[in-house]
N, C-alpha and C positions, 0 to 999 in steps of 0.2 A: 367393245360392247358399251352402248349408251345406257344410262340409268333407266331411261323409259322403256327399254327393250325387255325388261324382266316382267313377265306376266305370270301370275300365280292363280291357280284355282283355289276354291274355298278349302278343299281338302289339303292342298299343299301348304296354305297359310296355317291351318290348324296343326299340321305336322311340324312346321317350323316353330310355332309357339310352344308346342309340347316339348320340343327339344330344348328350348330356352328355359322352360320351367322344370326340366327334369333334374333330379338330384343325382342322377347316375352319369352325367356327362360333365366334362371339365368346363371351366369358365371360358376358355378359349373357343371351344366348340359352340357354346351358346352365343358368343360374340359373332362367330361366322354366320350363324342362323339369323342374327339381327341384321347383319350386313345385307343379306338377301332380302329380308322384309323391308328394310329402309329403301333399298333400290326399287322394289316393287311399288313403294309409295311415291315414286318419281323424284326422290331426293337426288341432288348432285353428288358425284363421287367425292368431291372435295369435302362436302359436308359429312358424308358417310364416314370418310377416313377420320375426320375430327371427332365424330361421335364415338367411333370404335377405338380410337387411340392407335391407329395403324397408318401405314403409308398408303398412297393411292394405288401403287402397284399391287399391294397386298389385297386391296379391295377387288381389283381385277382378277387376281388369282382365285379367290373364293367364289366370285360370280361365275368364272369360267368352269370351275370344278363342279359347282352346283348345276350349271347348264349341261354338263357332260354326264354326271353320275347321280344327280339328285342329292338326297340326304346323305347317302354313302360318301359323296365327295367331300362333305364337311367334317367327317369323322377323322380322328387321328389314325394314320396308317402304322401298322407294326413295322418296326425296323430291326434289322439284324445284319450283322457283319457276316461276310462269307466265312465258312468254316476253314480254319487253318489246315492245310493239307500237309500231313507229316507222315513220312514213310514208316511202316510197321517196325523196321529195324531201329529207327531212331527212337520211336516210342518205347520199344523194349529196352533200349540203352538207357533212357532217362529213368525208367522204373528200376533197373538194376543198379545204376550208380547211386540213386537216392538211398538205397538200403546199405550203402557203404559210407565210411568216413571220407570227407574231402581229402585230396592229396596233401601230404605234409607241406609241400612247397607253397600251397596257397595260404597257409596260416589260419584257415577257417576251422571252426569247431563243429559247424553243421552247415547244411545246405539251405540257401534261400532260393526262391524261384528265379530271381535275377542272376544269382551266381551260377545256378544250374544251366540257365539259357546261355550264359557266357561260356561255360565249360564245354557245352555241346558244340558251340560255334568254333571254339578253339581246337577241340580234339577231333571233331567229325567234319568240320567245315560246312555245317548246315545251320541255317538260322531258324530258331524257333523263338516265339515270343515268351516272355515270362508269364503272360496270361495263360498261354497254353500249358506251360509246366504246372502252374497252380491248379488249373482245371483237371489235368491228368492226376495230380495228387489227390484232389477231392474225390475223383471217381474211384480211386483205389484205396482210399482211407489212409493215405500216407501223410504224416504230420512231422516232418523233420525239424520244424521250428519249435516243437514241444519236447519236453524231457520229463519223464517221471522218475520215481525212485523205487528201489526194491532192495531186499536183503533176504538171503536164504538162511534160514535158521540152521545152526549146527547142533541143535539140541538132539541128543540120541533118542529122547522120548517124544519127539515132535508129533508123530502120528497119533500117539496115544493121548497127548494133551489136547490136540486139535479135536479129536473125536469126543473127548470128555466135555470140552467147553461148548462146541457146536451142539452137542446133545442137549445141554442146558438151555441153549437159545431156542432150538427147534421143538424140543419136547421136555419142558421143565417138569420136575416131579410134582405131582398133584398136591396142592395146598402149600407148596414151598415158595419161598421168596428168593429170587436171584438178584444179587447186587453186583454191579460192575464198579470197581473201586480203583482209584489212582490219585496221584497228585500232579497238579500243574505247577511246576516250581519256578521260582525266580521271575515272577511276573513284574515287569518294571512299571513304576509310576512315572510316565514320561510327560513332561510339560513342554509345549512349544514356546519358542522364544518370542513370538509375536502372536497377536490374536488370530483365531481361526476366521477365515472368510467363508460365510455361509453359502449354501446353494442359491443361485439366482437363475433367472431366465437365460438360457443359452450359456450358462456358466456353472460348472461343478464346484463342489466344496474345495477349498484350497487351504493348505497349511504350510508352515515353513519346513524346510528339510532338516534343520538342526533342532535340537531339543535339550532339555535339562533333565537329568535323572534325580528323582526324589526318593529313591529306595525301592525295595521289592517286597513282595509277599508271596506266600505259597497257598494255593487253593487245593484243599482236600475235598474230593467229591465222590458221591456214591449214587449211581444211576440204578433205579429200580427197573430192571429189564422188562418186567411185565406191565408196568403202568407208565413208564417214561418220566416219573417224578425224580428229581435230583435233590439230594441233601448235600449241602456244601458248607465249608468253613474255611476262613482264611487264617493262617497262622504265620508268625514271623520266622519260625524255624521248622525244619522237617527232620524228625528223628523217630526212633522207635516209640518213645513215650508219646509224641504228638500223634503218631499214627494210631496207637492203641486207644488213646483218649477219643479220637475221632470215630474209630470203629465202634466203640461202645455206644456212642450217640447214634450212629447210623443204624445199628441193629435193634436199638431199644424200642422203636415203634412196632417191631415185628415179633414182640415177645410171644412165646407159645407156638411159634412156627419154626420149621426147619429153614435154615438160611444158608444159601450157597453163595460164596463170595468169589468173584473172578478178579484176579489181581496179578501183577507181574512179579518177577523174582527179586525185587529190590531187597537189600539186606534189612532195611527197617521193617519190612513186612514179616520177618521171620526171626525176630529177636527172642531170647529166652522168656522175656515177659509176655510176648505175644503167644508163644507156645504154651506157657502156663495158663494163660487166659483161655485158650482154645480147649485145653484139657478140662477146665472147669465149665466150659460151655459147649458140650458135645453137639448141640443143635446147630452150631456154626461150622461149616466145612469150607476150607480154602481150596480153590482150583487155580493153580498157577498156570499162566500162559507159557508157551514155549519160549526159550531164550531168544531174544531178538525178534519177537513177534507181538509187539504191543498192539498192532493193527487189529488183532482178534478181540481186543478188549473194547466193548462198546462205549465206555466212558471217553475213550480217545476221540470218537466221533463227536461227542458232545463238547469236548474241549475245543475241537476245531470250530464248532458253531459259535461258542461264546467268544472265541478269539476274533472271528470275522465280524460278528454282530455288535460286540460291545467293547472289547479291549483294544484291538489294533488301531482303530481310528480315534480312540479316546484321548482326551487331554486331562491330565491329572496333576493338580498342584501339590498334592501330598499323597502319601500312602493311604491315609484314611479315606480320601476321596476315591481312590481306586477301589478300596475294599467296599465302600458304600455302593459303588456302581455295580460291583459283582453281586452284592446282596440283592440289589434292586433287580438285576437280571434274573437271579435265581427265583425271586418271588414272582416275577413276570412269567418265567418259563412254567412254573408250577401252577399258574392259574388255568392253563390249558395244556397239560403235558400229553405228549404222544410218544408211545414207545417206537423204537426203531424196528423195522421189519427185516429180520435176518433170513436170507433165502438160500445161501450157499450151503450145500451139504459137506460133510467131512470128506467124502470121496471126491467131490468136485474140487475142493481146495487142494487135496493131496495130488490130484492129477495135474493141476496147474503148476504146483511146486515141482513135480517130477519133470514137466516140460521145461521149466526154467533151468533146472539142474542140467538137463540134457543140452540145452542151448549153451550154457556156460562151459560145459565140457567140450563142446564142439569148438568154441572160440579159443579155449586154452590149447586144445590139440592143434588147431590151425596156426596159432601164434608160435607154437613150439617147432613147427616145420621150417 
């Protein structure tokens, strides 16, 4: 096709110019439209290729496509690979094997998509791509590369304690204050051996893998379940006297109200001095979490937040620097506190626990055979 052979009507020119000026098309599509317009202006293909920054054969391609399909010929065509054809039996085999541990002789702790594809090839003599395995896992919500944690409480009063604490979260007594209390112990003041490299364009923050320890502190914290406010103090030690001193400060702003304190079974929370103080302050009631069930204490959620947002990536040259940062974070949090929304009922929690207990029993019984 010669350059002079492209003839455009006024409407076609307007359509091409609209395509060039559109914010909804890519720069490459706009360049293709310019190629057609330049050709209609009787420019030589060599000149058009130089203006567009493409080769002469590329100019011929887009002129040819426009001649055959008009504007549609200039647009990007959707591309897609042919679907991988896998027999239902192999598909079922992959799903079944994924839910088991890899054979001991492989030395693997868990499956990856590539290891699964290789295993199927080895055992079934059928090739499947690791992309197919990954896609199949996504479709069925299987994540063998991830691992969570769990612990089933052996507390004989587990159900009663769960119902008690969840009741405080979902329907707190009218006019009462619910405080979730605990300590985050042995927080280390870690300093890196070389300066931190800040975030840059196309580069994340970097720090050295090694560090220097400058000591530790213990964070005592009380979360107001109703308002989301957190009262906290850092102390060098953690004992019954430290806990009682902190508790007195935590309940002081709520004088004249009934106060319900959710806390774990640590021995420092139940010393004779603490018991004597509770006797003198009947408006304060302790609600102990089940043994091994700190997850039900909402302050643990907040400890996770401060760890991620302030402590874990921090660089602290002294313990005092660490304590000051924790204080700053507390002040920042309390400028706009938001309470956590507890949604699980006691019945839902107990049902999930029973399911886990049943699964554990099945595993134990199967391993005993």
